[in-house]
N, C-alpha and C positions, 0 to 999 in steps of 0.2 A: 536672251542672247539667241543669237542663231548660229548653230552648227552645220554645215552641210557634209553629210556622211557619205556621199559618194551617186552612184547612177539612180536615176528614178526607181521606182518599184515598177518590175516589168510583169509581166505576166508568166515569165516563166518560175516568177517567186509567188504566186497567187494561193497555188497548193500549199504551200507550207504556211502562209500568213492564215489562210483561213481555218488550217487545222489546229494552229495555235489560237486562234480568236475563237474557235467552238470552245477551247478548253476553259477558256477565259469566261464564256457565256455560261456555261453551266458550273461556274464558282463562284457567279454572284448574283445579286436580284435580278429575276428574270422581268423585261421589261412588261409593263401593264397590259399592253393590247395581246403580247403572248400569252401571258398568264393568262387572261380572260378566255381565250381560244382553249388554252388545255384544261381549263375548270368548266367550262361551259359547252363546248364545239358547238356554237350556235352562232352563224352570220349575223344574226339581229345584235345579237350583243357586241360583238366584235365591232358592227359598224357603227355602232351607238357610244362605243368606248374609243373607237378611235377619231369620232366626230368631236370629242368630248375632250381629248388629248392633245388638240391643237394647241400651240403656243402655251402647254400647262405643263407641269412635272408630273412626273410619274405618281410620286405619293399622295398629290392632290386628286389627280384622276384616280387613283385607288381607291381612295376615302369616299370619294363621290359616287362612283358605281356602287358600292357598298350598300350606300343609303338607296340609291335609283334602281337598283333591279329587283329589289324584293317586291317593289311597287310596279317596276315596268319590265313584264318578262316576254313579251310579246307585241307585235305591231299593234294589235288592236289596245292594248293597255297604252300606248304612247297615244293612241288616237282618243282615248276616252279621257287622259288627265287634264285639268284644268291648265291652262298656261302658266299661270300664277303659281300653280303647286311645283310644276316641273322647274320653272326657272329658280323658285326656292331652295327644291333638291339639287340644285348643280350648280350655283352659286358660287362655291369656290374656285371654280376653274374659268379660265382666263376667257372674254368675252361672251359671257354666261347668256345675255340676255337675248344676241346674235345666235346662241347655237340653240337654245331653248325655243326660239322661233322656227331655226330650220327643222328640227326634229318634231315639232308640231306637223309642219308641212309633210313629213315624211311618209306618213301612211297613206293618204292623198296621192302622192306621186307614184307609189309603188302598187297600190290596187291599180290606179290608170292604165300605168304602163309595164307592169311586169308580172301581174296577177298576185299581187301581196306576197310577191320573193325577192330575197335580197340576191341583184344579178351578180354573174361572176365576171362579165366582161368589162373593160377598164373604160370603153365609150359608154355602155350603158350606165356603170357607177356614177359615171360624171355627170349623168341627166338628175342624179337625186342633191336635193339641196343640201348646202353645206359639204358638199364633196368637189374636192380637188383631186388634181394629179396624185399627190402625197397619200392621200387618203385611199383612193381608188386601188393603188397600188397594193397599198398596206391589206386593204380587207380581201384583195385577189390572192393575194401572196399567202396572208395567214388564214382565211376564215375560209379557203378554198384549195390551198395547195396547187395553185397555178403559178406558172410561170410570172413574175412581174418583177420591177426594181423600183422600192420604194425609198425615194431620197429627201431623207429631211435635213437639218440643220447638220446633224453629226454626219452624215454620209456624204454630205456634199463637204464641209471644213474636211475631213478625215482622208478622203480621196485624193483631196487637192494636196493636203499636207504632206502625204508618203509621196507626191510626185506621181501617182499611178496615173492621174487626168491632169489636164489643167483648162478648166473651165471656170467661167463667171458666174452661172447662174444655176438653180436646181434643175430647172428642164434641159439645158445643154449639158449636165452631169447624168441626168437620166438617158439620155438621146446617146452619150458617148460610152455610159458602161453597159448600154444593149449592144454596142457593137463590140466591144471591147472584152466585157466580163464574161467568163464561159459561164453557158446557162442553168450547168448544174449547181449555181452558188446563186442563182437568184433570189430563191425562196427565204435563206437565211441572211443573205447578206446586210439586210436593215437590221434583222435581230441583233445579229452579232457587232456591228457597227455601234447600234445604239449602245448596248451594254457597254462596248469597248469605251464610245465617247463619252457617257457619264461617269465610269469609272476610272479611268487613265487618261484616254486622250481629250481632255476638258479642254473647250477654247483657249484658258489662261491657264499657264503653269500646269502643261500636261506632266505626268509621273514617266518623263521619258527614262529615267534611270532603272524602272522595274518594267516597261514595257515589254512585253513578249515577241513585239515585233520590230522592233526599233533599229535592227540590222538592217532592214529594207526599206527604212523612212528616209527619205531625202531631207528632211527638216528633224531637226532633235532641239529642242529648249525652246520653240516658239509659242 
């Protein structure tokens, strides 16, 4: 059932909304890519974890990286490990064969184009195998703490559910948020909304009755 609560979320509301989502973020399980950054502060591992996490639940990605990272600590390890062994290690994640192929191609591209280092800029990150806009933005924001807006299914769904934006595709959402969302929130926006989307603002049967920002949402009960 759909309930309309009033005006769409406005920028005047965003400070309060982000403060409440921050509190929620620290009260629940940390998204896996943020956790990798906290534990390792290693852009290489953040990149690998982000590639693996695409279309895969955080719980699955977390278990896979626990098995993978003891054997793949750096770019050279990824270069040396046989493709079959790599694929076997990451098999639980979605599209593991494609991701294994991309990861095996990664060292060559990094060495040829970026002197063996993980680049910080979006356009450079997009040149890496297996990296799309979502991954590039997330790596830039999480690994390098540089302004970026990572739009995944949670961000796209929630921002439209709130009525903060009205867009049809993730790319359109990213570009609209770049114009509208205050830059001071870019770094944490994805992390906060992923935690929020996984625990409260779920695709089906969102927990609107305990949502900390329900009063600002244009749709409750969707």
